[in-house]
ZAMARGU-4260 file (C-alpha; in steps of 0.2 Angstrom, whole numbers, plus 5000, padded with zeros to 4 digits):
<rodrens>
0) 6204/6115/5186 | 6220/6123/5195 | 6236/6113/5202 | 6231/6117/5220 | 6213/6106/5216
5) 6219/6091/5208 | 6219/6076/5219 | 6237/6071/5226 | 6235/6055/5219 | 6233/6062/5201
10) 6250/6074/5203 | 6260/6060/5204 | 6257/6054/5185 | 6250/6070/5176 | 6261/6079/5166
15) 6263/6093/5156 | 6262/6095/5136 | 6268/6108/5123 | 6265/6113/5105 | 6256/6100/5096
20) 6262/6082/5102 | 6261/6074/5119 | 6272/6061/5126 | 6266/6045/5135 | 6276/6040/5149
25) 6281/6022/5152 | 6272/6018/5170 | 6257/6025/5161 | 6243/6013/5152 | 6231/6027/5152
30) 6227/6040/5137 | 6232/6058/5144 | 6224/6075/5137 | 6229/6092/5136 | 6223/6109/5130
35) 6236/6123/5122 | 6235/6134/5138 | 6246/6118/5146 | 6234/6118/5162 | 6236/6100/5171
40) 6223/6091/5171 | 6217/6074/5177 | 6217/6058/5168 | 6205/6061/5154 | 6195/6045/5152
45) 6194/6048/5172 | 6186/6062/5175 | 6176/6060/5161 | 6167/6047/5167 | 6164/6053/5184
50) 6145/6051/5188 | 6132/6063/5184 | 6124/6059/5200 | 6139/6061/5211 | 6139/6077/5222
55) 6151/6085/5233 | 6152/6102/5241 | 6162/6116/5233 | 6179/6119/5244 | 6193/6132/5243
60) 6207/6128/5235 | 6219/6127/5252 | 6207/6116/5259 | 6204/6097/5259 | 6186/6090/5256
65) 6179/6082/5270 | 6180/6064/5272 | 6164/6053/5269 | 6167/6048/5290 | 6166/6068/5293
70) 6150/6076/5304 | 6134/6075/5296 | 6128/6090/5302 | 6143/6099/5300 | 6143/6094/5281
75) 6124/6098/5281 | 6126/6116/5286 | 6143/6119/5274 | 6131/6115/5261 | 6118/6126/5265
80) 6129/6139/5263 | 6136/6135/5246 | 6128/6128/5230 | 6130/6110/5226 | 6142/6107/5209
85) 6140/6090/5202 | 6156/6082/5195 | 6156/6075/5176 | 6143/6075/5163 | 6127/6085/5158
90) 6114/6086/5143 | 6111/6100/5133 | 6101/6104/5117 | 6082/6099/5112 | 6074/6085/5124
95) 6076/6074/5109 | 6092/6077/5101 | 6102/6079/5116 | 6121/6079/5118 | 6133/6077/5133
100) 6145/6089/5137 | 6158/6085/5149 | 6168/6099/5162 | 6179/6111/5152 | 6169/6107/5135
105) 6168/6122/5124 | 6149/6127/5120 | 6139/6140/5111 | 6126/6148/5117 | 6116/6154/5103
110) 6113/6171/5111 | 6131/6174/5121 | 6143/6168/5112 | 6156/6153/5115 | 6158/6147/5133
115) 6165/6134/5143 | 6154/6122/5154 | 6162/6123/5172 | 6148/6109/5179 | 6129/6109/5185
120) 6123/6117/5202 | 6108/6116/5211 | 6100/6134/5214 | 6082/6133/5225 | 6080/6115/5222
125) 6082/6114/5204 | 6098/6113/5193 | 6108/6124/5182 | 6122/6124/5172 | 6136/6136/5174
130) 6147/6142/5161 | 6162/6153/5160 | 6164/6165/5145 | 6177/6179/5142 | 6187/6186/5158
135) 6180/6173/5169 | 6163/6179/5170 | 6148/6167/5174 | 6133/6164/5167 | 6118/6152/5175
140) 6108/6144/5162 | 6093/6136/5169 | 6083/6118/5162 | 6072/6131/5151 | 6086/6136/5139
145) 6094/6122/5137 | 6090/6121/5121 | 6100/6137/5117 | 6115/6127/5121 | 6125/6117/5109
150) 6142/6107/5110 | 6156/6116/5099 | 6173/6107/5104 | 6179/6096/5117 | 6189/6101/5134
155) 6204/6095/5122 | 6203/6104/5105 | 6219/6105/5098 | 6215/6122/5093 | 6204/6131/5108
160) 6192/6142/5103 | 6194/6160/5112 | 6179/6164/5124 | 6167/6178/5121 | 6167/6191/5132
165) 6151/6197/5141 | 6153/6217/5135 | 6147/6224/5123 | 6162/6224/5111 | 6160/6205/5114
170) 6141/6205/5109 | 6146/6213/5093 | 6158/6201/5090 | 6148/6188/5092 | 6133/6195/5083
175) 6145/6199/5066 | 6151/6182/5067 | 6132/6175/5067 | 6129/6188/5052 | 6144/6182/5042
180) 6136/6163/5043 | 6121/6170/5040 | 6127/6177/5024 | 6136/6161/5021 | 6120/6150/5023
185) 6110/6161/5013 | 6120/6156/4997 | 6121/6138/5002 | 6103/6139/5004 | 6100/6145/4987
190) 6113/6130/4980 | 6105/6116/4991 | 6087/6123/4982 | 6093/6121/4967 | 6101/6105/4969
195) 6083/6098/4976 | 6076/6105/4960 | 6088/6097/4950 | 6085/6080/4959 | 6067/6081/4956
200) 6067/6085/4938 | 6075/6068/4935 | 6063/6055/4934 | 6064/6037/4931 | 6049/6022/4931
205) 6049/6015/4949 | 6053/5996/4952 | 6035/5986/4953 | 6026/5981/4969 | 6035/5968/4979
210) 6030/5951/4973 | 6030/5932/4981 | 6047/5931/4972 | 6057/5946/4984 | 6046/5939/4998
215) 6054/5921/4996 | 6071/5929/4995 | 6069/5939/5011 | 6064/5923/5020 | 6080/5918/5017
220) 6087/5930/5027 | 6093/5918/5043 | 6091/5931/5056 | 6076/5942/5063 | 6077/5958/5059
225) 6079/5973/5070 | 6067/5987/5071 | 6080/5999/5064 | 6085/5986/5049 | 6064/5986/5045
230) 6064/6002/5046 | 6077/6002/5032 | 6070/5990/5022 | 6054/6002/5023 | 6064/6017/5017
235) 6073/6009/5003 | 6055/6002/4997 | 6047/6017/4997 | 6062/6025/4988 | 6063/6012/4974
240) 6044/6006/4972 | 6033/6024/4978 | 6044/6037/4970 | 6047/6041/4951 | 6064/6052/4959
245) 6078/6041/4959 | 6085/6035/4973 | 6100/6044/4985 | 6100/6036/5004 | 6115/6035/5015
250) 6112/6020/5028 | 6123/6022/5041 | 6125/6008/5051 | 6136/6001/5065 | 6148/5987/5059
255) 6139/5969/5059 | 6121/5978/5062 | 6114/5973/5044 | 6117/5984/5031 | 6123/5970/5018
260) 6106/5963/5019 | 6100/5981/5016 | 6109/5983/5000 | 6105/5964/4995 | 6087/5966/4995
265) 6088/5981/4985 | 6098/5972/4973 | 6086/5958/4970 | 6071/5971/4970 | 6081/5980/4955
270) 6087/5962/4946 | 6069/5955/4948 | 6064/5972/4939 | 6073/5968/4922 | 6087/5983/4930
275) 6107/5981/4931 | 6116/5983/4946 | 6133/5988/4951 | 6142/5986/4969 | 6157/5995/4972
280) 6169/5992/4986 | 6183/5999/4992 | 6196/5984/4992 | 6199/5968/4984 | 6194/5957/5000
285) 6178/5965/5003 | 6172/5965/4983 | 6176/5945/4982 | 6167/5942/4999 | 6152/5953/4992
290) 6154/5943/4977 | 6153/5926/4987 | 6138/5932/4998 | 6127/5937/4981 | 6132/5920/4974
295) 6126/5910/4988 | 6111/5921/4993 | 6104/5923/4974 | 6108/5908/4962 | 6096/5912/4951
300) 6104/5930/4945 | 6120/5932/4934 | 6134/5940/4945 | 6151/5944/4939 | 6167/5950/4948
305) 6175/5965/4939 | 6195/5964/4945 | 6206/5979/4941 | 6220/5976/4929 | 6210/5964/4917
310) 6203/5976/4904 | 6215/5970/4891 | 6216/5952/4894 | 6205/5939/4884 | 6193/5935/4902
315) 6192/5952/4906 | 6186/5958/4890 | 6175/5944/4889 | 6168/5950/4905 | 6166/5966/4899
320) 6157/5962/4886 | 6143/5952/4896 | 6142/5967/4905 | 6139/5980/4890 | 6126/5966/4884
325) 6117/5963/4900 | 6122/5947/4902 | 6128/5950/4920 | 6114/5958/4931 | 6124/5961/4943
330) 6142/5968/4942 | 6155/5969/4959 | 6170/5976/4960 | 6182/5989/4967 | 6189/6005/4958
335) 6188/5996/4940 | 6169/5999/4940 | 6173/6019/4939 | 6183/6015/4924 | 6177/6028/4907
340) 6180/6014/4894 | 6167/6002/4905 | 6148/6001/4897 | 6134/5996/4904 | 6118/5989/4897
345) 6105/5997/4908 | 6113/6002/4925 | 6099/6008/4936 | 6106/6003/4955 | 6122/6009/4962
350) 6126/6002/4976 | 6144/6009/4987 | 6149/6002/5000 | 6160/6012/5013 | 6159/6027/5002
355) 6173/6035/5015 | 6186/6025/5006 | 6183/6033/4990 | 6194/6049/4987 | 6187/6065/4977
360) 6191/6060/4960 | 6181/6043/4961 | 6166/6051/4970 | 6166/6063/4955 | 6166/6050/4944
365) 6152/6043/4954 | 6141/6058/4953 | 6144/6056/4931 | 6138/6038/4935 | 6123/6040/4945
370) 6114/6053/4935 | 6095/6046/4934 | 6100/6030/4944 | 6097/6026/4960 | 6110/6025/4975
375) 6112/6016/4989 | 6127/6019/5001 | 6131/6011/5015 | 6144/6016/5028 | 6147/6014/5048
380) 6159/6032/5050 | 6152/6043/5037 | 6164/6056/5032 | 6161/6075/5039 | 6155/6080/5022
385) 6145/6067/5018 | 6137/6068/5037 | 6132/6086/5033 | 6123/6081/5018 | 6113/6069/5025
390) 6108/6080/5041 | 6106/6095/5030 | 6091/6085/5020 | 6102/6084/5003 | 6103/6066/5006
395) 6092/6054/5014 | 6098/6046/5029 | 6094/6029/5037 | 6103/6023/5054 | 6104/6006/5060
400) 6107/6008/5080 | 6101/5991/5087 | 6114/5979/5087 | 6109/5962/5082 | 6101/5949/5095
405) 6116/5941/5105 | 6130/5954/5102 | 6140/5960/5114 | 6152/5976/5116 | 6170/5971/5111
410) 6181/5974/5127 | 6193/5988/5122 | 6211/5991/5129 | 6221/6006/5124 | 6237/6002/5130
415) 6255/6002/5127 | 6266/5989/5117 | 6268/5973/5128 | 6275/5958/5122 | 6267/5949/5138
420) 6251/5955/5134 | 6251/5952/5116 | 6257/5933/5122 | 6242/5929/5133 | 6230/5938/5122
425) 6234/5925/5108 | 6236/5911/5119 | 6217/5913/5127 | 6209/5915/5108 | 6218/5899/5102
430) 6215/5891/5118 | 6195/5893/5115 | 6199/5889/5098 | 6198/5906/5092 | 6207/5917/5079
435) 6217/5932/5080 | 6218/5948/5068 | 6236/5957/5071 | 6236/5972/5062 | 6250/5984/5057
440) 6248/6001/5049 | 6262/5999/5034 | 6269/5982/5025 | 6287/5987/5029 | 6281/5981/5048
445) 6277/5965/5043 | 6291/5953/5042 | 6297/5960/5059 | 6279/5956/5067 | 6279/5941/5061
450) 6296/5935/5068 | 6288/5944/5085 | 6275/5930/5084 | 6284/5915/5081 | 6295/5919/5095
455) 6283/5923/5107 | 6270/5908/5102 | 6278/5896/5091 | 6265/5885/5090 | 6254/5898/5080
460) 6251/5897/5064 | 6253/5914/5057 | 6247/5919/5040 | 6250/5935/5031 | 6239/5948/5020
465) 6242/5963/5013 | 6236/5973/4996 | 6253/5970/4985 | 6251/5951/4986 | 6243/5942/4970
470) 6232/5929/4981 | 6225/5941/4997 | 6208/5936/4991 | 6214/5918/4995 | 6224/5920/5011
475) 6210/5929/5018 | 6197/5913/5014 | 6209/5901/5021 | 6212/5911/5035 | 6191/5911/5037
480) 6191/5893/5034 | 6203/5889/5050 | 6220/5887/5041 | 6228/5899/5054 | 6228/5905/5071
485) 6235/5921/5066 | 6233/5934/5052 | 6244/5949/5051 | 6239/5961/5039 | 6238/5979/5035
490) 6220/5988/5033 | 6217/5976/5018 | 6205/5968/5032 | 6197/5985/5036 | 6181/5983/5029
495) 6165/5971/5030 | 6175/5957/5031 | 6162/5943/5041 | 6175/5930/5052 | 6163/5927/5068
500) 6176/5913/5075 | 6190/5929/5076 | 6186/5937/5092 | 6203/5946/5096 | 6213/5960/5087
505) 6229/5968/5091 | 6233/5984/5082 | 6250/5990/5082 | 6253/6009/5080 | 6234/6016/5081
510) 6238/6034/5082 | 6243/6030/5064 | 6226/6028/5059 | 6212/6037/5055 | 6197/6037/5067
515) 6185/6027/5056 | 6199/6014/5050 | 6202/6010/5069 | 6184/6010/5071 | 6184/5999/5058
520) 6195/5987/5062 | 6188/5983/5079 | 6171/5980/5070 | 6182/5964/5064 | 6179/5954/5080
525) 6162/5952/5089 | 6154/5944/5077 | 6148/5930/5087 | 6140/5927/5107 | 6158/5924/5111
530) 6167/5938/5122 | 6179/5949/5109 | 6192/5959/5112 | 6202/5975/5106 | 6220/5979/5111
535) 6224/5995/5103 | 6245/5996/5107 | 6256/6012/5106 | 6272/6012/5106 | 6282/6016/5123
540) 6290/6036/5122 | 6281/6038/5106 | 6276/6057/5101 | 6260/6060/5096 | 6249/6073/5090
545) 6236/6080/5098 | 6221/6073/5085 | 6231/6056/5086 | 6229/6058/5104 | 6210/6063/5104
550) 6208/6048/5090 | 6213/6035/5103 | 6202/6043/5116 | 6187/6042/5106 | 6190/6025/5101
555) 6191/6019/5119 | 6175/6029/5124 | 6164/6023/5111 | 6166/6006/5114 | 6148/6002/5116
560) 6137/5993/5102 | 6130/6007/5090 | 6142/6020/5092 | 6147/6023/5074 | 6136/6037/5071
565) 6141/6045/5085 | 6161/6042/5083 | 6156/6051/5064 | 6152/6066/5075 | 6166/6065/5086
570) 6176/6065/5067 | 6166/6080/5062 | 6173/6089/5077 | 6192/6083/5075 | 6192/6084/5057
575) 6181/6100/5055 | 6164/6102/5046 | 6170/6109/5028 | 6158/6117/5014 | 6143/6106/5013
580) 6144/6110/4994 | 6160/6114/4985 | 6179/6108/4987 | 6182/6119/5004 | 6190/6110/5018
585) 6186/6124/5028 | 6168/6129/5032 | 6156/6140/5041 | 6151/6127/5053 | 6166/6128/5061
590) 6165/6145/5068 | 6149/6141/5076 | 6148/6122/5077 | 6139/6110/5067 | 6121/6110/5076
595) 6121/6129/5077 | 6126/6132/5060 | 6113/6117/5054 | 6098/6127/5064 | 6105/6144/5053
600) 6105/6135/5037 | 6088/6128/5040 | 6081/6145/5044 | 6088/6151/5027 | 6081/6137/5017
605) 6065/6142/5023 | 6066/6158/5020 | 6070/6155/5001 | 6056/6143/5000 | 6045/6156/5009
610) 6026/6147/5010 | 6031/6133/4998 | 6030/6116/5004 | 6042/6103/4997 | 6031/6085/4991
615) 6037/6070/4998 | 6041/6055/4989 | 6026/6044/5002 | 6015/6047/5016 | 6012/6032/5028
620) 5999/6030/5036 | 5999/6023/5052 | 5980/6023/5057 | 5975/6007/5061 | 5958/6010/5050
625) 5969/6015/5038 | 5981/6001/5039 | 5967/5990/5037 | 5958/5995/5022 | 5975/5997/5013
630) 5978/5977/5018 | 5963/5971/5011 | 5964/5979/4995 | 5951/5979/4984 | 5936/5965/4987
635) 5934/5949/4978 | 5928/5949/4961 | 5931/5967/4959 | 5940/5970/4940 | 5937/5952/4936
640) 5935/5933/4943 | 5946/5929/4957 | 5962/5921/4951 | 5959/5926/4933 | 5975/5932/4924
645) 5966/5949/4917 | 5961/5951/4936 | 5977/5951/4942 | 5986/5961/4929 | 5973/5974/4932
650) 5974/5975/4952 | 5993/5977/4948 | 5992/5991/4937 | 5976/6000/4948 | 5988/5999/4964
655) 6003/6004/4956 | 5993/6019/4948 | 5986/6023/4966 | 6001/6022/4975 | 6011/6031/4962
660) 5999/6044/4960 | 6007/6063/4959 | 5992/6071/4963 | 5976/6068/4971 | 5967/6071/4953
665) 5974/6054/4945 | 5966/6045/4961 | 5950/6053/4956 | 5953/6050/4939 | 5955/6028/4943
670) 5938/6030/4952 | 5929/6038/4937 | 5939/6023/4927 | 5930/6011/4938 | 5914/6017/4938
675) 5913/6019/4920 | 5920/6002/4918 | 5904/5997/4930 | 5892/6007/4919 | 5897/5998/4902
680) 5896/5980/4912 | 5878/5985/4919 | 5872/5993/4902 | 5859/6002/4912 | 5867/6019/4905
685) 5869/6028/4923 | 5883/6031/4932 | 5891/6015/4940 | 5891/6014/4959 | 5907/6009/4969
690) 5907/5995/4981 | 5909/6003/4999 | 5925/5994/5000 | 5931/6002/4982 | 5926/6018/4988
695) 5937/6016/5005 | 5954/6010/4994 | 5951/6024/4985 | 5950/6037/4999 | 5965/6029/5007
700) 5975/6033/4992 | 5968/6050/4991 | 5975/6052/5009 | 5990/6048/5005 | 5993/6058/4989
705) 5987/6073/4999 | 6000/6068/5009 | 6012/6068/5000 | 6009/6084/4991 | 6008/6093/5008
710) 6025/6086/5014 | 6017/6075/5027 | 6028/6059/5028 | 6017/6051/5042 | 6000/6050/5049
715) 5999/6042/5065 | 5990/6042/5084 | 6000/6048/5101 | 5989/6045/5115 | 5972/6057/5112
720) 5980/6067/5098 | 5983/6065/5078 | 5999/6069/5072 | 6004/6074/5055 | 6025/6071/5054
725) 6029/6087/5042 | 6048/6088/5040 | 6047/6102/5027 | 6038/6114/5036 | 6043/6129/5044
730) 6035/6142/5057 | 6032/6151/5042 | 6022/6138/5033 | 6012/6135/5049 | 6007/6152/5050
735) 6001/6154/5031 | 5991/6137/5034 | 5985/6137/5051 | 5968/6149/5047 | 5963/6134/5033
740) 5967/6120/5046 | 5955/6130/5060 | 5944/6134/5048 | 5942/6115/5041 | 5941/6108/5060
745) 5929/6121/5065 | 5940/6127/5078 | 5958/6130/5085 | 5961/6113/5091 | 5978/6110/5084
750) 5998/6117/5086 | 6012/6115/5077 | 6030/6109/5086 | 6044/6118/5077 | 6058/6107/5085
755) 6049/6089/5079 | 6041/6099/5065 | 6025/6089/5069 | 6006/6096/5069 | 5997/6091/5081
760) 5978/6090/5081 | 5971/6089/5099 | 5959/6075/5105 | 5954/6067/5087 | 5962/6051/5093
765) 5947/6049/5103 | 5934/6049/5089 | 5928/6033/5083 | 5940/6026/5067 | 5927/6032/5054
770) 5926/6050/5060 | 5946/6050/5062 | 5947/6045/5042 | 5933/6057/5038 | 5940/6074/5048
775) 5958/6071/5040 | 5953/6069/5024 | 5944/6083/5024 | 5958/6095/5031 | 5970/6088/5019
780) 5959/6092/5006 | 5956/6109/5012 | 5976/6114/5014 | 5978/6104/4997 | 5966/6118/4988
785) 5977/6131/4996 | 5991/6127/4985 | 5982/6120/4972 | 5964/6129/4968 | 5947/6121/4971
790) 5943/6104/4965 | 5931/6091/4967 | 5938/6076/4974 | 5918/6066/4975 | 5919/6066/4993
</rodrens>
């Protein structure tokens, strides 16, 4: 944007920056941003929020825009001669994974290189994206090619990339960059496949199927689970109950969205299976809260709290003895859990809360502890490397994006420090019977802050909490019980605290915090239906780095509920991606952007795998007919009299064997076992005939076994089509299996969606349910034999 085209109302308040710092003028409460070319720009939060639907005619730099009261015919004529540019945001990428970009954001065109988004124009009645490459060369991208675009960096990037010239030399430079990234991706792909193989080589016995005791525990949850929570519950159940491979799952959910409940159900399931559990938290305050929650929700479980610095005390030694002999079923603690001198009896589940708060050394110790152990990691803002590993499939990922009922967005203000505003905010909260967090970045600032607050609001009861106090837990508990109006604290309150009565937080010197810390701190409020407020107060006339400015802008923009995952992606952009495997802090993803790199890495993994299909832990049949058969289970009287202990044991063993069958032949063998049992009971000497309900039960588990081996995670109906979700399939795998699929269908009535990684069998959904299951069973059996050879499955 040139100076001449900047609106007059903006020029009076904008300012220039140089090098890596910017100065915030006293008369401005809004954060400004810039790029290294020191162009004059309007307020960042203003032009980024301009409505996409607003259109205005492009005018020459020395002309004024026509007023709304101008001649309609004249305006219409001018529009007919020139294109119309919509100011503000638009979306790019695959329709199912859209990314929002704003004017001047840097993008990657997969074929042409790095460009800059200018705006959206209307050409012959259709919208096209205008990009600008090196030497101000324009390119227009139509709707059909938006999937070739991805975001590289925001307009305010501290190190803006060089735009690719649209010349033969520029094309060669871009091709060379892609080639080097592909070479890196090929090496990384081999490492990833080695990790896959090593992970699959380690097996452990799954937990028993959920019983009435776990169902009773789930009913003690005082809230209705959100759809996302239910999916997370199901994902963890599949990992722990239906897979022999140890769980390694990341649950990414916004603050207060129910991650703890996911962990609690996993912990109780493990305890019921006779396994020991460790829950690791980054701070003593958070660990103490988890300890109290576990004691309240699990009164029948032995839960202990291991504190740091107690290893030599008599009480500490006794506690470690209970952990070593298994008396302590659940162990909660901070870094003390990572001690090499601590011995567990039968550790089988490790829950890590707020993984981003642990350093490299602690994570190396976690890896050593987690060999052959189920690992469940909880975070609202995963660090860039963790996010990349999850997106690349090295770790399983579940996300919580749905806000619990009654939750409201926290009203967020990024302003300069104003004592009058502090006084008003605290008095307003106290007037409605609430409490206030007052956060400072350093312990040294606490006494001065307390003095200011006592002068401003002498009637307020002020309490102090920080990590160097021995009684910090008791102080937080006292605050939670209403013994103070204001808690002046450091980041000791950052993680996990759930205090519904505290609904105002004031954070001073926010530029000194990381983006994840700012987000976590704001999450301490807004945990009740009462409107909540967060004030990020920076000092007047303070120099800030570019990244600090971007963090404050991000925390202001991402104020809606459920934006933690998006914030992690913004943090990935600000901090850089780093190498997925290894300790390098910069990686190939920085050269072409995370999205393009992940696409190239996926291609490299698929090339390395060839036509091999990686089995999956579970295959979910969401067909109505299949669900009914599995829900009914085995018929009454089968395997013994109803209610007899022998029958209950036989049913449990049989169901477990069918659900965990690693190969379809294991399900077939179970059916043969039952036939022989019927034969022995009849005394006829002829092959026993299974009841129809039992045959149907076995076929459903046979379907699931086929699906697991073929990498099918879900089978469902979408309109008239039957859809198989196949995340591990590549176009190469599809080309290899397509003739066999067409042969099983007797006609080419299926296609593969490369972007969605799913196979769609056309019109099968309109067939009767029995026909659907019969065709599906035939298809999967034929595809299975492609990899494993011919077998007799008994149908």
